[in-house]
C-alpha positions in Angstrom: -27.3 68.9 59.4 -25.0 65.9 60.9 -27.6 65.8 64.0 -30.4 65.2 61.5 -28.5 62.2 59.7 -27.5 60.4 62.4 -31.2 60.2 64.1 -32.4 59.3 60.3 -30.0 56.3 60.5 -30.7 55.3 64.1 -34.3 55.4 63.1 -34.9 54.4 59.6 -32.0 51.7 58.8 -32.7 48.7 60.8 -31.3 46.0 58.1 -27.9 44.9 59.0 -24.7 45.5 56.9 -23.4 42.5 54.9 -19.7 41.2 55.8 -18.9 40.5 52.3 -15.8 41.8 50.3 -17.6 44.6 49.0 -20.2 46.0 51.0 -21.6 49.4 49.1 -23.9 52.5 50.8 -25.2 55.2 48.7 -26.4 58.8 49.7 -28.0 61.0 47.6 -27.9 64.3 48.8 -30.2 67.4 47.4 -30.3 70.7 47.9 -34.4 71.8 47.3 -35.9 75.1 46.0 -38.4 76.0 49.4 -41.2 74.8 47.1 -39.6 71.3 46.7 -37.7 71.3 43.2 -34.4 69.9 43.3 -31.8 72.5 43.0 -28.4 70.7 43.1 -27.9 66.7 43.6 -24.8 64.7 44.4 -24.4 61.4 45.2 -21.8 59.9 47.4 -21.2 56.2 47.3 -19.2 54.1 50.1 -17.7 51.1 49.7 -16.5 48.8 52.7 -13.9 46.9 51.5 -11.4 43.8 53.4 -9.6 42.5 50.5 -6.3 44.1 48.5 -7.7 42.6 45.2 -8.9 44.6 42.3 -13.1 45.4 42.7 -15.7 45.4 40.3 -18.5 48.3 40.9 -21.3 49.4 39.2 -22.6 53.0 38.8 -24.4 55.5 36.3 -22.9 58.4 37.9 -21.8 61.3 35.8 -18.2 63.3 36.9 -17.1 60.7 39.2 -14.4 61.4 42.0 -12.7 60.1 44.7 -13.3 62.4 47.7 -11.2 60.5 50.5 -8.0 59.0 48.8 -5.9 58.4 46.0 -7.6 55.3 44.7 -8.0 54.9 40.8 -10.5 53.3 38.8 -11.1 52.0 35.2 -14.6 52.6 33.8 -16.5 51.0 31.1 -19.7 52.0 30.6 -21.4 51.4 33.7 -19.0 49.0 35.3 -15.9 50.4 37.5 -12.7 48.3 38.4 -11.1 49.7 41.6 -7.7 49.4 42.7 -8.2 49.6 46.1 -5.6 48.2 48.5 -7.8 47.0 51.0 -8.9 50.6 52.2 -12.3 52.1 52.2 -13.6 53.9 48.9 -15.5 57.1 49.1 -16.5 58.4 45.6 -19.3 60.8 44.5 -20.6 62.1 41.3 -23.8 63.8 39.6 -26.9 62.3 38.0 -29.6 63.8 35.6 -31.9 60.7 36.4 -35.3 61.1 37.7 -35.5 60.4 41.6 -38.0 58.2 43.1 -39.6 60.8 45.5 -41.3 63.8 44.0 -41.2 66.5 46.7 -43.6 69.5 46.7 -44.1 72.3 49.1 -46.9 74.7 49.5 -47.1 77.3 52.1 -50.8 78.8 53.6 -51.1 81.7 55.7 -54.7 81.8 57.7 -55.8 78.8 55.0 -55.1 80.6 52.1 -52.3 79.2 50.0 -49.2 81.8 49.5 -46.2 82.3 47.8 -43.1 82.1 50.6 -42.4 85.8 49.7 -45.8 87.1 50.4 -45.7 85.6 53.9 -42.4 86.1 55.3 -42.4 88.4 58.3 -46.3 88.1 58.3 -48.2 87.3 61.6 -51.1 84.4 61.5 -51.8 80.7 61.2 -49.0 79.2 59.2 -49.2 75.7 57.6 -46.5 74.2 55.6 -47.5 71.1 53.8 -44.9 68.6 52.0 -46.6 66.3 49.3 -44.5 63.3 48.3 -45.1 61.4 45.2 -43.7 57.9 44.9 -42.6 57.4 41.4 -41.4 54.1 41.6 -44.4 51.8 40.4 -44.4 48.2 39.8 -46.7 46.0 37.8 -46.9 42.8 40.2 -49.0 39.3 39.9 -50.8 39.5 43.2 -53.4 36.7 43.9 -53.7 35.9 40.1 -54.4 39.7 39.1 -51.6 42.4 37.9 -51.8 45.3 40.5 -49.8 48.4 40.9 -47.3 48.2 44.1 -45.3 51.1 44.7 -41.7 50.3 46.5 -41.9 51.2 49.6 -40.0 54.2 51.0 -40.0 55.4 54.4 -39.6 59.4 54.9 -38.5 61.3 57.7 -38.8 65.0 57.8 -37.5 67.5 60.4 -37.1 70.9 61.1 -36.3 73.4 64.1 -38.7 76.4 65.0 -37.7 79.0 67.0 -40.6 79.5 70.4 -40.1 83.0 71.2 -42.5 83.8 67.9 -44.2 80.9 67.4 -46.7 78.5 69.0 -49.2 75.9 69.2 -46.8 73.6 66.8 -48.5 70.9 65.4 -47.4 67.9 63.2 -49.0 65.2 61.4 -47.2 61.5 61.9 -44.9 62.8 64.2 -43.9 64.8 67.2 -43.2 68.0 68.5 -40.2 68.1 71.2 -40.3 71.5 73.4 -36.7 72.4 74.5 -37.5 76.1 76.0 -36.3 77.9 73.4 -36.8 75.8 70.1 -39.2 73.3 69.2 -38.0 70.1 67.7 -40.2 68.5 64.8 -40.1 65.2 63.5 -42.5 63.4 61.2 -42.7 60.3 59.4 -44.5 59.6 55.8 -44.7 56.4 53.7 -45.7 57.7 49.8 -47.6 54.9 48.2 -48.4 52.5 50.9 -52.0 53.2 50.7 -52.3 52.8 46.9 -50.4 49.7 47.3 -52.8 48.2 49.6 -55.8 49.7 48.2 -56.5 51.6 51.4 -58.9 55.0 50.7 -56.4 57.3 52.3 -53.9 59.7 51.7 -52.5 60.4 55.3 -49.0 59.2 54.7 -48.7 60.8 51.4 -47.8 64.0 53.3 -46.7 65.9 56.0 -48.5 69.0 57.9 -46.7 71.5 60.0 -49.2 74.0 61.8 -48.4 76.9 64.2 -49.2 80.2 65.2 -46.3 82.9 64.3 -46.0 86.5 65.2 -43.1 87.0 62.8 -42.9 84.0 60.0 -39.4 82.9 58.8 -38.6 79.3 57.3 -35.8 77.5 58.8 -33.7 74.3 57.1 -35.9 71.7 56.5 -34.3 68.3 56.4 -36.5 65.6 54.6 -34.6 61.8 54.6 -35.8 58.8 52.8 -35.1 55.2 52.6 -36.3 52.1 50.8 -35.7 49.7 53.9 -38.2 48.3 56.1 -38.5 46.1 59.3 -36.2 43.4 59.3 -37.8 39.8 57.5 -37.6 37.8 60.6 -40.4 40.1 62.2 -42.6 38.4 59.5 -42.8 35.0 61.0 -46.4 35.3 62.1 -47.4 35.2 58.0 -46.5 31.4 58.6 -49.4 30.9 61.2 -51.8 33.0 59.0 -50.9 30.4 56.3 -51.6 27.5 58.5 -55.3 29.3 59.3 -56.2 30.1 55.8 -55.8 26.5 54.9 -57.8 25.5 58.3 -60.4 27.6 57.1 -60.9 26.2 53.9 -61.0 22.5 55.1 -63.5 24.0 57.3 -65.5 25.2 54.5 -65.2 21.9 52.8 -66.3 19.8 55.7 -69.3 22.5 56.0 -70.3 21.5 52.4 -70.4 17.9 53.2 -72.4 18.1 56.4 -74.9 20.4 54.1 -75.3 18.2 51.5 -75.5 15.3 54.2 -78.6 17.2 56.2 -80.2 17.3 52.4 -79.9 13.6 52.1 -81.4 13.1 55.7 -84.4 15.3 54.4 -84.8 13.4 51.4 -84.6 10.1 53.4 -87.1 11.3 55.8 -89.7 12.0 53.1 -89.4 8.5 51.9 -90.1 7.2 55.1 -93.0 8.9 55.3 -94.2 7.3 52.1 -93.6 4.2 53.6 -95.4 4.6 56.8 -98.4 6.3 54.6 -98.3 2.4 53.2 -98.3 0.7 56.2 -101.3 2.7 57.4 -103.3 2.0 54.3 -102.5 -1.7 54.9 -103.4 -1.4 58.6 -106.6 -0.1 57.8 -107.3 -2.6 54.8 -106.7 -5.3 57.7 -108.8 -3.5 60.1 -111.7 -3.2 57.5 -111.3 -6.7 56.5 -111.6 -8.0 59.6 -114.6 -5.8 60.4 -116.3 -7.4 57.1 -115.9 -10.9 58.1 -116.9 -10.8 61.5 -120.4 -9.3 59.9 -120.4 -11.9 57.2 -119.7 -14.9 59.6 -121.8 -17.8 58.4 -124.4 -19.3 60.3 -124.9 -23.3 60.9 -126.9 -23.9 57.5 -124.3 -21.5 55.5 -121.2 -23.3 56.2 -120.0 -22.8 52.5 -120.7 -19.3 52.3 -118.2 -19.1 55.5 -115.6 -20.7 54.1 -115.6 -18.6 51.1 -115.7 -15.8 53.3 -112.6 -17.1 55.3 -110.6 -17.8 52.1 -111.3 -14.3 51.2 -109.8 -13.2 54.5 -107.0 -15.4 53.6 -106.3 -13.8 50.7 -106.3 -10.3 52.1 -104.1 -11.4 55.1 -101.4 -12.5 52.5 -101.5 -9.2 50.6 -101.6 -7.2 53.8 -98.3 -9.5 55.0 -96.6 -8.6 51.6 -97.4 -4.9 52.1 -95.9 -5.3 55.4 -92.9 -7.0 54.5 -92.2 -4.6 51.7 -92.6 -1.5 54.3 -89.9 -3.6 56.5 -87.6 -3.8 53.2 -87.7 -0.1 52.6 -87.2 0.8 56.3 -84.3 -1.3 56.6 -82.5 0.8 53.8 -83.2 3.8 55.4 -82.2 2.2 58.2 -78.7 1.3 56.5 -78.4 4.8 54.8 -79.1 6.4 58.5 -76.1 4.2 60.0 -73.9 5.5 57.4 -74.9 9.2 58.0 -74.2 8.4 61.6 -70.7 7.1 61.2 -69.9 10.0 58.8 -71.2 12.7 61.5 -68.9 10.5 64.0 -66.0 11.1 61.7 -66.7 14.9 60.8 -66.8 15.7 64.9 -63.8 13.9 65.4 -62.1 16.1 62.5 -63.6 19.3 63.8 -62.5 18.5 67.4 -58.9 18.0 66.2 -59.1 21.3 63.9 -60.1 23.1 67.3 -57.2 21.9 68.7 -55.0 23.2 66.2 -56.8 26.6 66.6 -56.1 26.8 70.4 -52.4 25.9 69.8 -51.7 28.1 67.2 -53.9 30.9 69.5 -51.8 29.9 72.1 -48.3 30.7 70.5 -49.6 34.0 69.1 -50.6 35.3 72.6 -47.3 34.3 74.0 -45.7 36.3 70.9 -48.0 39.2 71.8 -47.7 39.1 75.3 -44.0 39.1 74.5 -43.7 42.0 72.1 -46.5 44.0 74.5 -43.9 43.9 77.6 -41.1 45.1 74.9 -43.1 47.7 74.2 -44.3 48.6 78.1 -40.6 48.7 79.0 -39.5 50.9 75.7 -42.5 53.3 77.1 -40.8 53.3 80.6 -37.3 53.8 79.1 -38.8 57.0 76.9 -41.0 58.4 79.7 -37.6 58.4 81.9 -35.4 59.9 79.2 -38.2 62.5 78.4 -38.0 63.6 82.0 -34.4 63.9 81.9 -34.8 66.3 79.1 -36.3 68.8 81.3 -33.8 69.0 83.9 -29.6 69.3 83.9 -29.2 65.8 82.9 -29.9 66.8 79.2 -27.0 65.6 76.6 -27.3 65.0 73.1 -26.6 61.4 73.6 -29.9 61.1 75.7 -31.6 63.1 72.4 -30.1 60.8 70.2 -31.2 57.6 72.3 -34.5 58.9 73.3 -35.2 59.4 69.3 -33.9 55.7 68.5 -36.2 54.1 71.5 -39.4 56.2 69.8 -38.5 54.7 66.2 -38.3 51.1 68.0 -41.7 51.9 69.6 -43.2 52.6 66.2 -42.0 49.1 64.8 -43.2 47.1 68.1 -46.5 49.0 67.9 -46.8 47.8 64.3 -46.0 44.3 65.3 -48.3 44.2 68.5 -51.3 45.4 66.1 -50.4 42.7 63.7 -50.4 40.1 66.2 -53.4 41.6 68.1 -55.8 41.1 64.9 -54.2 37.5 64.1 -55.1 36.6 68.1 -58.8 38.2 67.4 -58.9 36.1 63.8 -57.9 33.2 65.7 -60.9 33.5 68.3 -63.4 34.1 65.5 -62.4 31.0 63.9 -62.8 28.8 67.3 -66.3 30.2 68.0 -66.7 29.2 64.3 -65.6 25.6 65.0 -67.2 25.4 68.5 -70.6 26.2 66.3 -69.5 23.3 64.0 -69.3 21.0 66.8 -73.0 22.2 68.2 -74.5 21.6 64.8 -73.2 17.8 64.3 -74.0 16.8 67.8 -77.4 18.3 67.4 -77.6 16.3 63.9 -76.1 13.0 65.5 -78.6 13.0 68.3 -81.4 13.6 65.5 -79.8 10.6 63.5 -79.9 8.2 66.7 -83.7 9.2 67.2 -84.4 8.3 63.7 -82.5 4.8 64.1 -84.7 4.1 67.1 -88.0 5.1 65.4 -87.1 3.2 62.5 -86.4 0.1 64.9 -89.5 0.4 66.1 -92.0 0.7 63.0 -89.8 -2.5 61.8 -90.6 -4.6 65.1 -94.2 -3.2 64.6 -94.6 -4.3 61.1 -92.8 -7.9 62.1 -95.3 -8.1 65.0 -98.1 -7.5 62.7 -97.1 -10.0 60.2 -96.7 -12.8 62.9 -100.3 -11.7 64.1 -101.9 -12.0 60.6 -100.2 -15.6 60.2 -101.8 -16.2 63.0 -105.2 -15.3 61.5 -104.3 -17.5 58.9 -103.8 -20.4 60.9 -107.2 -19.5 62.4 -109.0 -19.2 59.3 -107.3 -22.4 58.0 -108.6 -24.2 61.1 -112.5 -22.4 60.5 -113.0 -23.8 57.3 -112.5 -27.6 58.6 -114.9 -27.3 61.2 -118.0 -25.0 61.9 -117.1 -24.8 66.1 -113.8 -23.7 64.9 -115.9 -21.2 62.7 -117.6 -19.7 65.9 -113.8 -19.5 67.8 -112.8 -17.8 64.5 -115.6 -15.4 65.3 -114.1 -14.9 68.8 -110.5 -14.8 67.6 -111.7 -12.0 64.8 -113.4 -9.8 67.7 -110.1 -9.8 69.4 -108.0 -9.6 66.5 -110.2 -6.4 65.0 -109.7 -4.8 68.8 -105.9 -5.2 68.1 -106.0 -4.1 64.3 -107.6 -0.9 65.2 -105.4 -0.2 67.9 -102.3 -1.0 65.7 -104.2 1.2 63.1 -104.1 4.1 65.8 -100.7 3.5 66.6 -99.5 3.5 62.5 -101.3 6.8 62.7 -100.1 8.1 65.6 -96.8 6.9 63.8 -97.8 8.9 60.7 -97.9 12.2 62.7 -94.5 11.8 64.3 -93.3 10.6 61.0 -94.7 14.0 59.3 -93.4 16.4 62.5 -90.0 14.5 62.1 -89.7 15.2 58.3 -90.5 19.0 59.1 -88.0 18.6 61.5 -85.3 17.1 59.3 -86.5 19.9 56.6 -85.5 22.4 59.2 -82.8 21.3 59.9 -81.4 21.0 56.7 -82.4 24.8 55.9 -80.6 25.7 59.0 -77.5 24.2 58.2 -77.7 25.8 54.7 -78.6 29.1 56.1 -75.5 28.5 58.6 -73.2 27.7 55.9 -74.2 30.7 53.7 -74.0 33.3 56.5 -71.2 32.1 58.8 -68.9 29.8 57.2 -69.2 31.2 53.8 -68.4 34.5 55.3 -65.5 33.4 57.5 -64.5 32.2 54.2 -64.7 35.3 52.0 -62.6 37.1 55.4 -59.9 34.7 55.1 -59.5 35.6 51.6 -59.0 39.1 52.3 -56.5 38.4 54.6 -54.6 36.2 51.9 -54.8 39.3 49.4 -53.3 41.5 51.8 -50.7 39.4 53.3 -49.4 38.9 49.6 -49.7 42.5 48.8 -47.1 43.3 52.0 -45.2 40.1 51.0 -44.6 41.8 47.7 -43.6 45.3 49.4 -40.9 43.4 51.8 -39.9 42.0 48.6 -39.5 45.2 46.6 -37.4 46.7 49.8 -35.4 44.0 50.1 -34.4 44.0 46.3 -33.9 47.8 45.9 -30.2 48.1 44.8 -29.8 52.0 44.7 -30.4 54.8 42.9 -27.6 55.3 40.5 -26.0 51.2 40.8 -27.5 48.2 40.9 -25.3 46.8 43.7 -25.9 49.3 46.9 -27.0 47.2 49.7 -28.5 50.7 51.4 -29.6 54.0 49.9 -30.3 57.1 51.7 -31.8 60.1 50.3 -31.1 63.5 52.1 -32.9 66.2 51.1 -32.1 70.0 52.7 -34.6 72.6 51.9 -33.2 76.1 52.1 -34.3 78.5 54.9 -35.2 82.0 54.2 -32.2 83.4 55.9 
């Protein structure tokens, strides 16, 4: 019994003692029937004192008595006032209160459940199943929702089996250590942990011991439980998770703005296409008008008709200039909007670049932390292997066994931390990849916006050249009205202008085709960004929500562990439940 208690204290109680005037530890000793029901329970309290003043204690125990001195106390309800004289106080009592852990033990022979009496002395495949039920339910607000969280208990079960009549010994969540004539079995459980985290598994709610026997007998089984988990300082990685979750939220907001900007660009390209259509119609009308004028030039005897035709052409030119001027106005509006979008895209790119630098810095910090803990874990494995090699040699001592058990408990704690850090590294790498994808998307958008701006500049210059050309034509028309000779010259000029207008009209048609392709491209870009936001960034945001959900649950478990103040009192610094299942001998 003493050895098992020492092992439990080394392996489970990681949180250090306080140095205040009163430090109280509580030990609940239970004797169990072979089915796990409590037969007898005694609770012992140890008050560590460094003052000679009277001390106020708290306890709901019955039949309280001092077991290690003559110190006396006065009792008022649950309040005890001790006269200590500066000496530590050990007292014990009894309690009928329901204990936080319910234990149920079942026995199986050849996969058939039996009573213990029916299988004693029998031969076959034995399974001893120890089920734990956590009775410490708590209704807590987790992420705005009331959920059931169990006060976390770490349970260690141990027994010794004779190797002479028993073989092929296995245990869940634990270790079997062969010493030659005996097999030492130790296993860990944490009932209620999976329920608190909403994980569909029961592997930590029970312990199973299996072996083959020639003649079954039951040795003492010791079950030790404590509500204390790892130190709070080992959870500093949660601070970086908070920063990561905040950055993911900012990334989602930025991506939504990019999606809106891409949709605005697509709508703007549709308006640009309509402006190019108007430009095409204007050049078409100009070309048709020039053709009509060329075929209707007056003869020497019909100057009046020629003058009327020239006035008609001038009016058409003025209409074309007005149409071109309106088109230029629309194009300049589109150019201002695209300039704003270019500035916004550059700003978003700079922001995402900063986010990448932040994630890389966090990733480097977490990797360094992971490497440090992983190095410690490897060193522990070397020390464990060295001690295990000594167990089979002449150097076997009780101190080596105790040290080996202590190192294995430390190894289990480090493995948990290394796994958490590894998951955090994977999450940071995923965030970095998503941010790099965002940079690529923004760069593509910038390139497309710059190309669109260049295209609009070309259209504006082309329209201005057309206006200049038409103004020149009007001057030619005015000159042609004054003289017939000018009319002949106008005929030549009109032929040249008609040819130029034909080329411009063809160019405008090509511009229309290019604008339609550009519109389709911006629509594809908008749809692609929307799909990327939905299938990429939105999923990343959903993952971060899940991480936040489980992080808050783990923090709630740690707080329940830290605030557990005892089974029979509300001021115990540490509580240890020690259960002994009686042997069949």
